[in-house]
C-alpha positions in Angstrom: -13.5 -31.9 -5.1 -13.2 -30.9 -1.4 -11.2 -27.8 -0.6 -9.1 -29.8 1.8 -8.4 -33.5 1.8 -7.6 -35.7 4.8 -6.0 -39.1 4.5 -4.5 -41.5 7.2 -1.9 -44.0 5.9 1.0 -45.7 7.7 0.4 -43.7 10.9 0.5 -40.4 9.0 -2.5 -38.0 9.0 -2.1 -36.2 5.7 -3.7 -32.8 5.2 -3.8 -31.5 1.6 -5.0 -28.0 0.8 -6.9 -28.5 -2.4 -7.6 -25.2 -4.2 -4.6 -25.2 -6.5 -6.2 -22.7 -8.9 -6.5 -20.2 -6.0 -3.0 -21.1 -4.7 -4.7 -23.1 -2.0 -5.9 -19.9 -0.3 -7.7 -20.7 3.0 -11.4 -20.4 3.2 -13.3 -20.3 6.5 -14.6 -23.8 5.8 -11.1 -25.1 5.3 -9.9 -23.6 8.6 -12.8 -25.2 10.5 -12.3 -28.6 8.8 -8.5 -28.6 9.5 -9.2 -27.7 13.2 -11.8 -30.3 13.6 -9.6 -33.0 12.0 -6.6 -32.2 14.2 -8.9 -32.6 17.2 -9.9 -36.0 16.0 -6.4 -37.1 15.2 -4.9 -35.8 18.5 -6.4 -38.8 20.4 -6.4 -41.3 17.5 -3.8 -44.1 18.1 -3.7 -44.7 14.4 -2.2 -41.3 13.8 1.4 -40.8 15.1 2.2 -37.6 13.1 0.5 -35.1 10.9 1.7 -33.7 7.5 0.3 -30.6 5.7 1.0 -29.9 2.0 -0.5 -28.0 -0.9 -2.0 -29.4 -4.0 -0.6 -28.4 -7.3 2.9 -27.2 -8.3 2.8 -23.6 -7.1 2.9 -23.7 -3.3 1.5 -24.7 0.0 -0.8 -21.7 0.4 -0.9 -18.1 -0.7 -2.8 -16.9 2.3 -6.4 -16.4 3.3 -9.2 -15.9 0.8 -8.9 -12.1 0.8 -11.4 -11.7 -2.1 -14.1 -12.9 0.2 -12.8 -10.5 2.9 -13.0 -7.6 0.5 -16.6 -8.6 -0.5 -17.6 -8.9 3.2 -16.0 -5.5 4.1 -17.7 -3.8 1.2 -21.1 -5.2 2.2 -20.6 -4.2 5.9 -20.6 -7.8 7.0 -18.8 -9.5 9.9 -18.0 -13.0 8.6 -14.3 -12.1 8.2 -14.1 -11.4 12.0 -15.3 -14.9 12.7 -12.9 -16.3 10.0 -10.0 -14.6 11.7 -11.0 -15.7 15.1 -11.2 -19.4 14.0 -8.0 -19.1 11.9 -6.0 -17.7 14.8 -7.3 -20.4 17.1 -6.1 -22.9 14.5 -2.6 -21.3 14.5 -2.4 -21.7 18.3 -3.8 -25.3 18.0 -1.0 -26.2 15.6 1.7 -24.6 17.8 0.5 -26.6 20.8 -0.2 -29.9 18.9 1.0 -32.8 21.0 2.0 -34.9 18.0 4.7 -34.1 15.3 3.3 -31.7 12.8 5.3 -31.7 9.5 4.7 -28.7 7.2 5.9 -29.0 3.6 6.6 -25.4 2.8 7.3 -25.9 -0.9 6.6 -23.1 -3.4 4.7 -20.1 -2.2 3.9 -19.8 1.5 2.3 -16.5 2.3 0.2 -15.0 5.1 -2.2 -17.6 6.2 0.0 -20.2 4.7 2.7 -19.2 7.2 0.1 -19.6 9.9 -0.7 -23.3 9.1 3.0 -24.1 8.7 5.5 -22.0 10.6 3.9 -22.9 14.0 4.5 -26.6 13.4 7.1 -28.8 15.0 8.9 -29.8 11.8 9.0 -27.2 9.1 10.4 -28.2 5.7 11.5 -25.8 2.9 12.9 -26.5 -0.6 14.8 -24.6 -3.2 11.4 -23.4 -4.6 10.1 -22.0 -1.3 9.0 -18.3 -1.2 7.9 -17.4 2.3 6.3 -14.0 2.9 4.1 -11.9 5.1 2.8 -9.4 2.6 0.0 -7.8 4.6 1.3 -4.2 4.6 0.8 -4.2 0.8 -3.0 -4.5 1.3 -3.3 -2.1 4.2 -3.3 -4.8 6.8 -0.9 -6.1 9.5 1.1 -9.4 9.7 -1.4 -11.8 11.5 -1.8 -15.6 12.0 0.9 -15.2 14.7 3.2 -13.4 12.3 4.0 -10.6 14.8 5.1 -13.3 17.3 7.3 -15.1 14.7 8.8 -12.0 13.1 9.5 -10.2 16.4 11.6 -13.3 17.5 13.6 -13.5 14.2 17.3 -12.9 14.5 18.2 -9.2 14.8 15.9 -7.0 12.8 15.2 -9.6 10.0 11.6 -9.9 11.0 11.0 -6.1 10.7 12.7 -6.2 7.3 10.4 -8.9 6.2 7.2 -7.3 7.5 7.8 -3.8 6.2 9.1 -4.8 2.7 6.8 -7.9 2.3 9.9 -9.6 1.0 9.7 -13.2 -0.2 12.3 -15.3 1.6 14.0 -18.2 0.1 14.0 -21.5 2.0 17.5 -20.8 3.3 16.3 -17.3 4.4 13.3 -18.8 6.2 15.6 -21.1 8.1 17.8 -18.2 9.1 14.8 -16.2 10.3 13.4 -19.0 12.4 10.4 -19.7 10.2 11.6 -23.2 9.1 13.9 -26.0 10.2 14.9 -28.3 7.4 16.0 -28.0 3.8 14.9 -30.8 1.5 15.3 -30.5 -2.3 11.9 -30.7 -3.9 12.7 -33.7 -6.0 13.3 -35.6 -2.8 9.9 -34.9 -1.3 8.4 -38.2 -2.5 11.2 -39.9 -0.7 10.4 -37.9 2.4 6.8 -39.1 2.3 8.0 -42.7 1.9 10.4 -42.2 4.8 7.7 -40.6 7.1 5.6 -43.8 6.5 8.3 -45.9 8.0 10.2 -43.7 10.4 9.6 -40.9 13.0 9.7 -37.4 11.5 13.0 -36.8 13.3 14.6 -39.8 11.7 13.1 -39.3 8.2 14.3 -35.6 8.1 17.7 -36.5 9.5 18.1 -38.9 6.6 16.8 -36.6 3.8 17.4 -33.1 4.8 20.5 -31.3 3.5 22.4 -28.1 4.5 20.6 -25.1 3.2 22.2 -22.9 0.6 23.6 -19.6 1.7 21.0 -17.2 3.0 20.9 -13.7 1.4 19.2 -12.3 4.5 22.0 -13.7 6.7 24.6 -12.0 4.4 22.8 -8.7 4.7 22.3 -8.8 8.5 24.8 -6.0 9.2 22.8 -3.3 7.4 19.4 -4.9 8.1 20.1 -4.8 11.8 21.5 -1.3 11.7 18.7 0.2 9.6 15.7 -1.5 11.1 16.6 -0.9 14.7 15.3 2.7 14.3 12.3 3.5 16.3 10.1 4.9 13.5 9.3 4.0 9.9 10.5 7.3 8.8 14.0 6.8 10.4 14.2 3.3 9.0 13.7 4.7 5.5 16.3 7.5 6.1 18.8 4.8 7.2 18.0 2.6 4.2 18.5 5.5 1.7 21.7 6.5 3.5 23.0 2.9 3.4 22.3 2.6 -0.3 19.6 0.0 0.3 17.3 1.6 -2.3 15.5 -1.6 -3.2 14.2 -2.1 0.3 13.4 1.6 0.7 11.4 1.6 -2.5 9.4 -1.5 -1.5 8.5 0.1 1.8 7.4 3.3 0.1 4.8 1.5 -2.0 3.0 0.1 1.1 0.2 1.5 3.2 1.7 4.3 5.4 -0.8 3.5 8.1 -0.2 -0.3 8.0 3.5 0.3 8.1 3.3 2.3 11.3 0.9 0.0 13.0 3.0 -3.0 12.0 6.2 -1.6 13.4 4.4 -0.9 16.7 2.8 -4.3 16.7 6.1 -6.0 16.2 7.8 -4.1 18.9 5.0 -4.8 21.4 4.8 -8.5 20.3 8.5 -8.9 21.2 7.6 -8.3 24.9 4.5 -10.6 24.9 4.9 -13.8 26.8 3.5 -16.3 24.3 1.9 -16.9 20.9 -1.6 -16.6 22.2 -1.0 -13.1 23.6 0.3 -12.0 20.2 -2.7 -13.6 18.4 -5.0 -11.8 20.7 -3.3 -8.4 19.9 -3.4 -9.3 16.2 -7.2 -10.1 16.3 -8.0 -6.8 17.9 -5.8 -5.0 15.3 -7.5 -6.9 12.6 -10.9 -6.0 13.8 -10.0 -2.3 13.7 -8.4 -2.7 10.2 -11.6 -4.3 8.9 -13.5 -1.2 9.6 -11.1 1.0 7.6 -11.1 2.0 3.9 -7.4 1.2 3.8 -7.9 -2.6 3.7 -10.6 -2.3 1.1 -8.4 -0.1 -1.1 -5.4 -2.4 -0.7 -7.3 -5.5 -1.7 -8.9 -3.6 -4.6 -5.6 -2.6 -6.0 -3.8 -5.9 -5.6 -6.5 -8.5 -6.1 -9.7 -7.1 -7.5 -8.6 -4.5 -10.2 -5.0 -5.6 -10.2 -3.9 -2.1 -11.1 -1.2 -2.3 -8.3 -1.9 1.5 -7.7 -3.5 1.8 -4.3 -4.7 5.2 -3.2 -3.7 5.1 0.4 -5.2 7.6 2.8 -3.3 9.1 4.5 -0.9 8.9 1.5 2.3 9.6 3.3 4.0 8.6 6.5 4.1 12.2 7.6 0.3 12.4 7.4 -0.3 9.4 9.6 -0.5 11.1 13.0 -0.2 9.2 16.2 -3.9 9.3 16.8 -4.5 7.1 13.7 -2.1 4.5 15.0 -3.3 4.8 18.6 -6.8 4.0 17.5 -5.7 0.5 16.4 -4.1 -0.2 19.8 -6.9 1.5 21.7 -9.2 -1.1 20.1 -6.6 -3.7 21.3 -7.0 -2.8 24.9 -10.6 -4.0 25.4 
């Protein structure tokens, strides 16, 4: 079976990510195929809108194929850099696509899955949606335009999402600006039928419902107060003082280096003029991260050995001096 399926019916170009056993994780070949197909459909009068979905019951896409990134990094290769460059171009292509681009963000939508959905024009979540940018847990930084999206989320919700790697509900994703419409999962077949007969705007107006209450929205007061601090250390101090132990404990399991780089990347992305500028910064940060032991160790612990016990180096925030973080951004300046 192909890793990604393309079908045109009733004016809808349908993209189905088709690696259900791997939670539809994106390979380089899939990225290139989607980009080329979008180019073809852009000028095809038989296609009036595009829909992207994931095969299987578990989700749209759990991210990039990080096992292959691990193997590439261990071997001293450079294929991952080409993968990221093409993936980030695809993210920008989706954001600028001239036809409606409907993303079905059902189930797990993580990392690269956010990149192929949250930049679309019509972003649909369900009661099963779990949307996350978990990169700091593998010694990496939110990419695929994640720093752009999260830096523009209301208040400090994007910083909370990035540093804790929290999985957002569909309602949370709408509150944070990562999605637009809530459609119960059992109504998705009806949505596809409606899209075949109507514009995406009309179909979603007919089938979407008010989202349930957002837990993130309810927690905005302490999220905004705690995460507005200028350093990760101070954010943690505020979280502990506030009694937000769950968030503090999550952050303390992540890569200290990645946490500091991510916070600075988010603050800088907030001042960048457009998605492309943020993607350019992310690519340069990713290039630097690819050359570090931190990323290899993070993937080893989470994906390869699955011991969930990464040995971060430096192992504490206090040991991550400014020069370590500056090195990521020095690479980003040329």
